[in-house]
C-alpha positions in Angstrom: 10.3 16.5 51.7 6.7 17.1 50.7 7.8 18.2 47.0 9.6 15.0 46.5 8.0 12.3 48.6 4.2 13.5 48.1 4.7 15.3 44.8 7.0 13.2 42.6 7.7 9.8 43.9 5.0 7.1 42.8 3.6 9.5 39.9 5.0 7.0 37.4 2.8 4.0 39.1 -0.1 6.5 39.1 0.1 7.1 35.5 0.4 3.6 34.7 -2.7 2.1 36.5 -4.8 5.5 35.8 -3.9 4.8 32.0 -5.3 1.4 32.5 -8.3 2.7 33.9 -8.9 5.2 31.0 -8.7 1.9 28.8 -11.4 0.3 30.9 -9.1 -2.2 32.4 -8.4 -2.9 35.8 -11.0 -0.3 36.8 -11.6 -0.9 40.4 -7.8 -0.8 40.9 -7.5 2.7 38.9 -10.3 4.3 41.0 -8.4 3.4 44.3 -5.4 4.9 42.6 -7.4 8.2 42.0 -8.3 8.2 45.5 -4.6 7.7 46.8 -3.5 10.4 44.3 -6.1 12.8 45.7 -4.7 12.3 49.2 -1.1 12.5 48.0 -2.1 15.8 46.2 -3.7 17.0 49.4 -0.4 16.2 51.4 1.6 17.9 48.7 -0.2 21.0 49.0 -0.1 21.1 52.7 3.7 20.6 52.4 3.9 23.4 49.8 2.0 25.7 52.2 4.2 24.9 55.3 7.3 25.6 53.0 6.1 28.7 51.9 5.0 29.7 55.3 8.4 29.1 56.9 10.1 31.1 53.8 7.8 34.1 54.9 8.3 33.8 58.6 12.3 33.1 58.2 13.7 34.8 55.1 17.2 34.4 56.3 16.9 30.4 55.9 15.9 30.9 52.3 19.7 31.2 51.0 20.7 30.7 47.5 22.7 27.6 48.7 19.5 26.2 50.5 17.6 26.5 47.1 20.4 24.9 45.1 20.4 22.0 47.5 16.6 21.6 47.1 17.0 21.7 43.4 19.5 18.9 43.6 17.2 17.1 45.7 14.5 17.2 43.3 16.7 16.4 40.5 18.1 13.2 42.3 14.1 12.2 42.8 13.6 12.7 39.1 16.6 10.4 38.5 15.2 7.8 41.0 11.5 7.8 39.8 12.7 7.5 35.9 14.8 4.5 37.1 11.7 3.0 38.3 9.9 3.9 35.1 12.7 2.3 33.1 12.3 -0.8 35.2 8.8 -1.2 35.1 8.3 -0.3 31.4 11.7 -1.3 29.4 9.9 -1.8 26.1 6.7 0.3 26.8 3.1 -1.0 26.9 -0.4 0.3 26.0 1.0 3.4 24.5 3.3 4.3 27.5 7.0 4.2 27.6 10.0 5.2 29.7 10.9 8.2 27.9 7.4 9.7 28.3 7.7 9.2 32.0 11.2 11.2 31.7 9.4 14.1 30.3 6.4 13.9 32.7 8.8 13.8 35.8 10.9 16.9 34.5 7.5 18.7 33.9 6.4 17.7 37.6 9.9 18.7 39.0 9.3 22.0 37.4 6.0 22.6 38.8 7.3 21.7 42.2 10.2 24.3 41.7 7.6 26.9 40.8 5.5 26.4 43.8 8.1 26.7 46.3 9.8 29.5 44.5 13.0 28.0 43.2 14.4 28.1 39.7 13.1 25.3 37.3 15.4 22.5 36.6 14.2 21.3 33.2 13.6 24.2 30.8 10.7 23.5 28.1 9.8 20.5 29.8 6.2 19.5 28.8 3.2 17.2 30.1 2.8 14.1 27.9 0.0 13.1 30.0 -2.6 16.2 30.3 -5.5 13.8 31.4 -3.5 13.5 34.7 -4.5 17.0 35.9 -8.2 15.8 35.9 -7.3 12.9 37.9 -5.4 15.0 40.5 -8.3 17.4 40.8 -10.7 14.5 41.4 -13.5 15.7 43.7 -15.4 12.4 43.7 -16.8 11.1 46.5 -19.1 8.0 46.9 -20.4 5.3 49.2 -18.7 2.1 48.5 -21.4 0.2 49.9 -23.8 1.7 47.3 -21.7 1.0 44.2 -22.7 -1.6 41.8 -20.1 -4.0 40.0 -20.2 -4.0 36.4 -17.1 -5.7 35.3 -18.0 -9.3 35.7 -19.5 -11.5 32.9 -22.7 -13.2 33.9 -25.0 -16.1 33.1 -23.5 -18.8 30.9 -21.0 -16.4 29.1 -18.2 -19.1 30.0 -18.1 -23.0 30.0 -16.0 -25.8 31.6 -15.5 -27.2 28.3 
């Protein structure tokens, strides 16, 4: 559950909005997504720790059949999330396209497999979005009430004519 729900689903949406933020578009939304991604990463890490602790305490549960079942669930998760990528970016936009997300999802699924000790699903999968690593590792904290809005135009930049 943790590896799929917290560590795979929604990553297409995260990349889409965070890519806009990297281009100084929708920066407020992108910042909120950074915080959500950070929280999801913490949930994922907790889930991975729980899985590995259960494996350590109950090695008899960690059978080859169970590992294959987990790999199958991760593979299904990749397929579902990729279908979302195809639906949201059928022709691509802003340098992003669905095939990039397929590779990214495969890369992430392999990482989840490695984190819990099952064989990777997609040999040779690479990360087309290396900048996402810094987004995931974000340690930024700030007081919302002390921030200053800088995205609005001011003083006569627009007219009613």
